[in-house]
Gaussian input, Z-matrix of N, CA and C with variables (Angstrom, degrees):
# hf/3-21g

backbone

0 1
 N
 C     1     B1
 C     2     B2     1     A1
 N     3     B3     2     A2     1     D1
 C     4     B4     3     A3     2     D2
 C     5     B5     4     A4     3     D3
 N     6     B6     5     A5     4     D4
 C     7     B7     6     A6     5     D5
 C     8     B8     7     A7     6     D6
 N     9     B9     8     A8     7     D7
 C    10    B10     9     A9     8     D8
 C    11    B11    10    A10     9     D9
 N    12    B12    11    A11    10    D10
 C    13    B13    12    A12    11    D11
 C    14    B14    13    A13    12    D12
 N    15    B15    14    A14    13    D13
 C    16    B16    15    A15    14    D14
 C    17    B17    16    A16    15    D15
 N    18    B18    17    A17    16    D16
 C    19    B19    18    A18    17    D17
 C    20    B20    19    A19    18    D18
 N    21    B21    20    A20    19    D19
 C    22    B22    21    A21    20    D20
 C    23    B23    22    A22    21    D21
 N    24    B24    23    A23    22    D22
 C    25    B25    24    A24    23    D23
 C    26    B26    25    A25    24    D24
 N    27    B27    26    A26    25    D25
 C    28    B28    27    A27    26    D26
 C    29    B29    28    A28    27    D27
 N    30    B30    29    A29    28    D28
 C    31    B31    30    A30    29    D29
 C    32    B32    31    A31    30    D30
 N    33    B33    32    A32    31    D31
 C    34    B34    33    A33    32    D32
 C    35    B35    34    A34    33    D33
 N    36    B36    35    A35    34    D34
 C    37    B37    36    A36    35    D35
 C    38    B38    37    A37    36    D36
 N    39    B39    38    A38    37    D37
 C    40    B40    39    A39    38    D38
 C    41    B41    40    A40    39    D39
 N    42    B42    41    A41    40    D40
 C    43    B43    42    A42    41    D41
 C    44    B44    43    A43    42    D42
 N    45    B45    44    A44    43    D43
 C    46    B46    45    A45    44    D44
 C    47    B47    46    A46    45    D45
 N    48    B48    47    A47    46    D46
 C    49    B49    48    A48    47    D47
 C    50    B50    49    A49    48    D48
 N    51    B51    50    A50    49    D49
 C    52    B52    51    A51    50    D50
 C    53    B53    52    A52    51    D51
 N    54    B54    53    A53    52    D52
 C    55    B55    54    A54    53    D53
 C    56    B56    55    A55    54    D54
 N    57    B57    56    A56    55    D55
 C    58    B58    57    A57    56    D56
 C    59    B59    58    A58    57    D57
 N    60    B60    59    A59    58    D58
 C    61    B61    60    A60    59    D59
 C    62    B62    61    A61    60    D60
 N    63    B63    62    A62    61    D61
 C    64    B64    63    A63    62    D62
 C    65    B65    64    A64    63    D63
 N    66    B66    65    A65    64    D64
 C    67    B67    66    A66    65    D65
 C    68    B68    67    A67    66    D66
 N    69    B69    68    A68    67    D67
 C    70    B70    69    A69    68    D68
 C    71    B71    70    A70    69    D69
 N    72    B72    71    A71    70    D70
 C    73    B73    72    A72    71    D71
 C    74    B74    73    A73    72    D72
 N    75    B75    74    A74    73    D73
 C    76    B76    75    A75    74    D74
 C    77    B77    76    A76    75    D75
 N    78    B78    77    A77    76    D76
 C    79    B79    78    A78    77    D77
 C    80    B80    79    A79    78    D78
 N    81    B81    80    A80    79    D79
 C    82    B82    81    A81    80    D80
 C    83    B83    82    A82    81    D81
 N    84    B84    83    A83    82    D82
 C    85    B85    84    A84    83    D83
 C    86    B86    85    A85    84    D84
 N    87    B87    86    A86    85    D85
 C    88    B88    87    A87    86    D86
 C    89    B89    88    A88    87    D87
 N    90    B90    89    A89    88    D88
 C    91    B91    90    A90    89    D89
 C    92    B92    91    A91    90    D90
 N    93    B93    92    A92    91    D91
 C    94    B94    93    A93    92    D92
 C    95    B95    94    A94    93    D93
 N    96    B96    95    A95    94    D94
 C    97    B97    96    A96    95    D95
 C    98    B98    97    A97    96    D96
 N    99    B99    98    A98    97    D97
 C   100   B100    99    A99    98    D98
 C   101   B101   100   A100    99    D99
 N   102   B102   101   A101   100   D100
 C   103   B103   102   A102   101   D101
 C   104   B104   103   A103   102   D102
 N   105   B105   104   A104   103   D103
 C   106   B106   105   A105   104   D104
 C   107   B107   106   A106   105   D105
 N   108   B108   107   A107   106   D106
 C   109   B109   108   A108   107   D107
 C   110   B110   109   A109   108   D108
 N   111   B111   110   A110   109   D109
 C   112   B112   111   A111   110   D110
 C   113   B113   112   A112   111   D111
 N   114   B114   113   A113   112   D112
 C   115   B115   114   A114   113   D113
 C   116   B116   115   A115   114   D114
 N   117   B117   116   A116   115   D115
 C   118   B118   117   A117   116   D116
 C   119   B119   118   A118   117   D117
 N   120   B120   119   A119   118   D118
 C   121   B121   120   A120   119   D119
 C   122   B122   121   A121   120   D120

   B1=1.4684
   B2=1.5278
   B3=1.2984
   B4=1.4564
   B5=1.5251
   B6=1.3210
   B7=1.4592
   B8=1.5295
   B9=1.3343
   B10=1.4670
   B11=1.5279
   B12=1.3361
   B13=1.4649
   B14=1.5259
   B15=1.3312
   B16=1.4659
   B17=1.5297
   B18=1.3352
   B19=1.4634
   B20=1.5229
   B21=1.3256
   B22=1.4624
   B23=1.5263
   B24=1.3171
   B25=1.4607
   B26=1.5245
   B27=1.3397
   B28=1.4577
   B29=1.5244
   B30=1.3362
   B31=1.4644
   B32=1.5260
   B33=1.3302
   B34=1.4650
   B35=1.5264
   B36=1.3423
   B37=1.4629
   B38=1.5240
   B39=1.3394
   B40=1.4575
   B41=1.5269
   B42=1.3374
   B43=1.4623
   B44=1.5255
   B45=1.3398
   B46=1.4648
   B47=1.5296
   B48=1.3351
   B49=1.4595
   B50=1.5206
   B51=1.3442
   B52=1.4591
   B53=1.5211
   B54=1.3378
   B55=1.4609
   B56=1.5296
   B57=1.3392
   B58=1.4647
   B59=1.5303
   B60=1.3490
   B61=1.4611
   B62=1.5258
   B63=1.3378
   B64=1.4640
   B65=1.5260
   B66=1.3458
   B67=1.4617
   B68=1.5313
   B69=1.3332
   B70=1.4623
   B71=1.5284
   B72=1.3498
   B73=1.4663
   B74=1.5261
   B75=1.3401
   B76=1.4613
   B77=1.5241
   B78=1.3325
   B79=1.4638
   B80=1.5318
   B81=1.3308
   B82=1.4616
   B83=1.5275
   B84=1.3389
   B85=1.4662
   B86=1.5251
   B87=1.3410
   B88=1.4678
   B89=1.5240
   B90=1.3260
   B91=1.4665
   B92=1.5337
   B93=1.3346
   B94=1.4627
   B95=1.5247
   B96=1.3364
   B97=1.4685
   B98=1.5246
   B99=1.3284
   B100=1.4646
   B101=1.5257
   B102=1.3340
   B103=1.4599
   B104=1.5229
   B105=1.3347
   B106=1.4644
   B107=1.5253
   B108=1.3316
   B109=1.4670
   B110=1.5266
   B111=1.3412
   B112=1.4594
   B113=1.5280
   B114=1.3272
   B115=1.4610
   B116=1.5278
   B117=1.3280
   B118=1.4576
   B119=1.5258
   B120=1.3098
   B121=1.4652
   B122=1.5264
   A1=108.65
   A2=114.91
   A3=118.92
   A4=109.96
   A5=114.33
   A6=119.85
   A7=111.15
   A8=117.00
   A9=120.32
   A10=110.84
   A11=116.13
   A12=119.52
   A13=109.95
   A14=116.81
   A15=121.04
   A16=109.81
   A17=116.25
   A18=120.12
   A19=111.10
   A20=117.26
   A21=120.15
   A22=110.71
   A23=117.10
   A24=120.73
   A25=109.67
   A26=116.71
   A27=121.25
   A28=110.53
   A29=116.60
   A30=120.48
   A31=110.28
   A32=116.31
   A33=120.67
   A34=110.70
   A35=116.20
   A36=119.97
   A37=110.88
   A38=115.86
   A39=119.88
   A40=110.51
   A41=116.37
   A42=121.22
   A43=110.38
   A44=116.16
   A45=120.84
   A46=110.14
   A47=116.59
   A48=120.35
   A49=110.88
   A50=116.13
   A51=120.54
   A52=110.56
   A53=116.51
   A54=121.22
   A55=110.46
   A56=116.87
   A57=120.90
   A58=111.34
   A59=116.55
   A60=119.73
   A61=110.77
   A62=116.75
   A63=120.02
   A64=110.10
   A65=116.19
   A66=120.58
   A67=110.53
   A68=116.98
   A69=119.81
   A70=110.47
   A71=116.27
   A72=120.25
   A73=110.57
   A74=116.33
   A75=119.62
   A76=111.31
   A77=116.39
   A78=119.36
   A79=110.49
   A80=116.99
   A81=120.06
   A82=110.66
   A83=116.74
   A84=120.33
   A85=110.03
   A86=116.15
   A87=120.93
   A88=110.77
   A89=116.22
   A90=120.06
   A91=110.38
   A92=116.77
   A93=120.51
   A94=110.66
   A95=116.80
   A96=120.68
   A97=110.01
   A98=116.96
   A99=120.54
   A100=110.89
   A101=116.99
   A102=119.61
   A103=110.85
   A104=117.33
   A105=119.77
   A106=110.52
   A107=116.94
   A108=120.56
   A109=110.23
   A110=116.95
   A111=119.58
   A112=111.60
   A113=117.27
   A114=119.56
   A115=110.15
   A116=117.24
   A117=120.29
   A118=110.85
   A119=117.40
   A120=120.28
   A121=111.60
   D1=117.30
   D2=-179.78
   D3=-88.67
   D4=163.53
   D5=-177.21
   D6=-68.98
   D7=-36.85
   D8=-179.57
   D9=-66.73
   D10=-34.22
   D11=178.18
   D12=-65.01
   D13=-41.62
   D14=178.82
   D15=-64.25
   D16=-40.18
   D17=179.98
   D18=-64.91
   D19=-44.32
   D20=-179.24
   D21=-67.65
   D22=-36.96
   D23=178.46
   D24=-66.10
   D25=-40.54
   D26=178.71
   D27=-64.19
   D28=-41.92
   D29=179.20
   D30=-65.56
   D31=-38.10
   D32=179.31
   D33=-64.65
   D34=-43.34
   D35=178.44
   D36=-64.15
   D37=-38.53
   D38=179.32
   D39=-65.55
   D40=-37.36
   D41=178.38
   D42=-65.21
   D43=-41.15
   D44=178.64
   D45=-64.14
   D46=-42.25
   D47=178.92
   D48=-63.99
   D49=-41.02
   D50=179.21
   D51=-63.49
   D52=-44.81
   D53=179.74
   D54=-62.79
   D55=-40.88
   D56=-178.93
   D57=-66.38
   D58=-41.46
   D59=179.97
   D60=-67.78
   D61=-38.01
   D62=177.65
   D63=-65.94
   D64=-39.31
   D65=-179.51
   D66=-64.60
   D67=-44.77
   D68=-179.75
   D69=-67.61
   D70=-35.59
   D71=178.54
   D72=-63.42
   D73=-46.72
   D74=179.86
   D75=-66.81
   D76=-32.06
   D77=178.82
   D78=-66.86
   D79=-41.26
   D80=179.31
   D81=-69.06
   D82=-38.29
   D83=178.04
   D84=-65.09
   D85=-43.35
   D86=179.36
   D87=-62.76
   D88=-39.94
   D89=179.52
   D90=-66.05
   D91=-40.62
   D92=179.43
   D93=-64.96
   D94=-41.19
   D95=178.47
   D96=-64.45
   D97=-43.75
   D98=-179.87
   D99=-63.83
   D100=-40.63
   D101=-179.76
   D102=-66.01
   D103=-40.57
   D104=-179.86
   D105=-67.80
   D106=-36.61
   D107=179.72
   D108=-69.52
   D109=-42.76
   D110=-178.28
   D111=-73.43
   D112=-25.49
   D113=178.25
   D114=-72.55
   D115=-26.52
   D116=179.55
   D117=-71.00
   D118=-36.22
   D119=-177.57
   D120=-80.76

């Protein structure tokens, strides 16, 4: 196991975590928008 491989794997995991947190954030925002829109009707 080389050091560069560990670095790239770490960066890849960090990218996956970032994508997952952004996805959950947008999902909660979308749910809040939908709830506010449906509460108006």
